[in-house]
NUDOSE-731008 format. One record per residue (C-alpha): x, y, z. Coordinates in pm, whole numbers, padded with zeros to 5 digits, always signed. Example, Ala and Ser with C-alpha at 12.3 -4.5 7.8 and 13.67 -1.06 7.14 Angstrom:
! NUDOSE-731008
+01230-00450+00780
+01367-00106+00714
! end
This chain:
! NUDOSE-731008
-00009+00014-00005
+00135+00357-00079
+00150+00552+00219
-00024+00953+00210
+00226+01205+00065
+00300+01489+00265
+00210+01851+00215
+00520+01965+00136
+00592+01710-00118
+00263+01775-00285
+00380+02136-00319
+00705+02089-00460
+00615+01899-00741
+00338+02145-00796
+00609+02414-00845
+00738+02216-01138
+00431+02373-01323
+00646+02680-01362
+00823+02895-01440
+00696+02860-01824
+00884+03017-02095
+00812+03070-02450
+01091+03106-02736
+01112+03241-03084
+01257+02974-03305
+01437+02955-03663
+01438+02652-03789
+01748+02505-04051
+01617+02138-04198
+01844+01903-04313
+01640+01923-04614
+01787+02219-04727
+02150+02093-04770
+02213+02232-05093
+02213+02086-05409
+02562+02194-05490
+02693+01997-05192
+02529+01658-05286
+02680+01722-05647
+03031+01737-05467
+02970+01460-05291
+02891+01250-05581
+03211+01403-05765
+03425+01302-05498
+03258+00925-05442
+03134+00901-05834
+03213+00486-05764
+02926+00453-05526
+02661+00627-05830
+02790+00452-06118
+02522+00231-06285
+02568-00163-06333
+02397-00369-06521
+02520-00725-06349
+02379-01103-06362
+02521-01291-06048
+02554-01667-05905
+02605-01692-05574
+02769-02062-05409
+02810-02156-05073
+03170-02171-05021
+03487-02007-05220
+03579-02371-05392
+03225-02402-05532
+03238-02070-05693
+03580-02124-05832
+03488-02418-06033
+03125-02250-06175
+03332-01993-06280
+03563-02178-06464
+03255-02336-06622
+03088-01998-06695
+03444-01917-06866
+03437-02214-07071
+03242-02209-07389
+02930-02352-07431
+02817-02294-07056
+02569-01950-07117
+02626-01773-06749
+02214-01808-06746
+02185-02175-06761
+02456-02238-06462
+02276-01933-06295
+01955-02108-06289
+02119-02443-06220
+02343-02355-05937
+02280-02014-05796
+02143-01987-05424
+02031-01630-05444
+01698-01435-05552
+01815-01411-05871
+01850-01744-05971
+01539-01779-06152
+01591-01480-06359
+01938-01636-06516
+02135-01447-06215
+02026-01088-06402
+02037-00817-06131
+01927-00575-06337
+02068-00205-06319
+02213-00102-05995
+02399+00193-05833
+02744+00095-05693
+02687+00151-05349
+02365-00086-05333
+02622-00346-05483
+02885-00279-05227
+02662-00295-04936
+02648-00681-05087
+03010-00698-05039
+03202-00814-04761
+03544-00634-04888
+03408-00271-04999
+03696-00230-05205
+03635-00517-05450
+03378-00260-05597
+03635-00169-05795
+03715-00476-05912
+03378-00508-06032
+03331-00157-06188
+03608-00253-06426
+03428-00545-06587
+03373-00532-06940
+03052-00642-07129
+03043-01025-07074
+03370-01036-06838
+03334-01270-06572
+03482-01169-06225
+03656-01387-05928
+03483-01523-05680
+03384-01249-05418
+03268-01297-05048
+02933-01152-05013
+02668-01153-04774
+02473-01425-04942
+02782-01643-04989
+03077-01621-05262
+02959-01448-05556
+03079-01430-05916
+02931-01139-06166
+02898-01100-06525
+02916-00757-06654
+02576-00729-06876
+02657-00429-06976
+02963-00179-06921
+02948+00026-06587
+02787+00368-06656
+02962+00700-06493
+02737+00909-06345
+02644+01218-06514
+02705+01549-06335
+02375+01744-06246
+02159+01442-06330
+01798+01479-06193
+01807+01090-06109
+02138+01077-05963
+02086+01395-05756
+01814+01281-05589
+01954+00897-05568
+02291+01088-05369
+02063+01302-05170
+01860+00974-05047
+02217+00825-04971
+02348+01085-04793
+02017+01111-04563
+02130+00733-04455
+02513+00736-04444
+02663+01072-04471
+02428+01227-04227
+02703+01342-03972
+02804+01546-04306
+02457+01714-04371
+02444+01786-04004
+02772+01967-03992
+02723+02189-04257
+02327+02286-04132
+02481+02336-03753
+02770+02593-03957
+02456+02772-04146
+02284+02780-03798
+02583+02911-03610
+02637+03173-03897
+02290+03274-03878
+02312+03294-03454
+02616+03511-03457
+02494+03751-03713
+02172+03756-03492
+02366+03879-03190
+02536+04156-03374
+02271+04305-03589
+01956+04189-03417
+01728+03876-03441
+01463+04011-03609
+01726+04188-03856
+01908+03829-03940
+01588+03646-03986
+01494+03928-04247
+01855+03912-04400
+01839+03518-04414
+01489+03512-04558
+01355+03282-04294
+01087+03255-04074
+01027+03329-03721
+00832+03045-03542
+00675+03076-03180
+00627+02857-02911
+00346+02814-02652
+00427+02854-02310
+00615+02528-02122
+00794+02470-01831
+01132+02249-01797
+00891+01893-01833
+01158+01634-01955
+00991+01374-02129
+00644+01541-02185
+00482+01450-01863
+00091+01505-01899
+00060+01699-01574
+00261+01960-01686
+00284+02158-01959
+00366+01996-02285
+00593+02051-02595
+00412+02039-02921
+00384+02244-03198
+00223+02149-03573
+00451+02420-03724
+00751+02286-03504
+00736+01931-03494
+01078+01885-03390
+00955+01975-03011
+00810+01631-03012
+01163+01543-02975
+01288+01831-02763
+01088+01658-02447
+01316+01426-02443
+01639+01597-02492
+01814+01724-02186
+02065+01980-02344
+01733+02134-02538
+01627+02231-02151
+01964+02325-02058
+01979+02573-02351
+01650+02692-02367
+01594+02743-01992
+01996+02891-01951
+01895+03218-02212
+01868+03559-02069
+01647+03834-02258
+01775+03924-02576
+02010+03594-02595
+02040+03395-02900
+02125+03018-02850
+02346+02818-03021
+02184+02559-03242
+02044+02277-03091
+01991+01969-03344
+01664+01793-03321
+01553+01503-03521
+01639+01659-03862
+01670+02012-03827
+01906+02249-03620
+01691+02513-03420
+01783+02846-03302
+01580+02998-03028
+01547+03337-02871
+01313+03398-02566
+00989+03566-02595
+00835+03576-02270
+00812+03402-01919
+00538+03374-01684
+00529+03170-01372
+00285+02840-01285
-00047+02937-01304
-00261+02908-00976
-00523+02658-01124
-00223+02451-01256
-00064+02438-00870
-00398+02404-00755
-00466+02072-00998
-00131+01927-00892
-00193+01929-00515
-00545+01845-00507
-00491+01525-00753
-00137+01458-00646
-00230+01168-00493
-00394+01012-00744
-00131+01080-00998
+00142+00962-00765
-00035+00652-00721
-00052+00578-01126
+00294+00633-01153
+00399+00383-00883
+00155+00142-01040
+00292+00227-01418
+00605+00133-01249
+00529-00179-01061
+00350-00337-01382
+00682-00247-01599
+00919-00401-01337
+00686-00731-01331
+00667-00763-01716
+01060-00677-01760
+01141-00890-02100
+01475-00924-01902
+01320-01121-01612
+00998-01289-01699
+00971-01635-01833
+00700-01684-02094
+00555-02024-02080
+00221-01979-02189
+00220-02227-02456
+00349-02515-02191
+00075-02429-01947
-00189-02370-02261
-00115-02732-02366
-00090-02899-02040
-00367-02756-01846
-00656-02646-02134
-00554-02897-02388
-00392-03209-02112
-00089-03259-02378
! end
């Protein structure tokens, strides 16, 4: 049984509903990573975005792959027939033909990424030596010569941007952070509104909220349709540290949330409302018991501590097996 909670405890928790602050925020989404930077990345990593048209035979071990390669390079043994007979991958039923893929897609299958260069160098009809892949040991045949990326081609830019968002997010983040830092420095010098106008950006204003780590439903919650990143902010301690350390007219350093960098300026501050304080004080016992109940429930159904014997018990006591 949970013992009654003291008046001092109720009042202390009630003070956590304030102070409440609202902020002016300027967003720098990662999606604004410029096309020029994507093109530069393609130029630096052309092999990743080279198009290949390949067929493949995948075997269980290297010795078998060597033997099948010898067969494939002997006249009268079409690569497609050997793929249908021996290959153990998803392409066997289509004569081993993978179709057109990008270099980075193939590289993800290779245990040694450097072997991409060997496959890129294949001439039409040429067959590679066995290479170890995530599916076993594979030999590749070039159905057509590799095609280097065309600078500025829309499809290549789209592919490269998608790739970078997954595998080079740090590079995107560094660039956007630098843009946000430059804006913040300008805002401190020329003023927030002036810097916003010069950067052709928008000021978004939040509602009031207290320091509410975890977005507890009993305190003011962080939520905004215009600023979707705030749903993540509730679980980021650095956000609260930055936001509630700001003095009037201060401009924050960028805060990275989700897929954006945010620059904050304190818009307003108010104490907790008497209505909020009274609600917490009056209903604190029920609120606290609810949290205790959740904690106990979580403890008892902890996956690491729970042994699931449902099927055995059902078979024994219900089915009589």
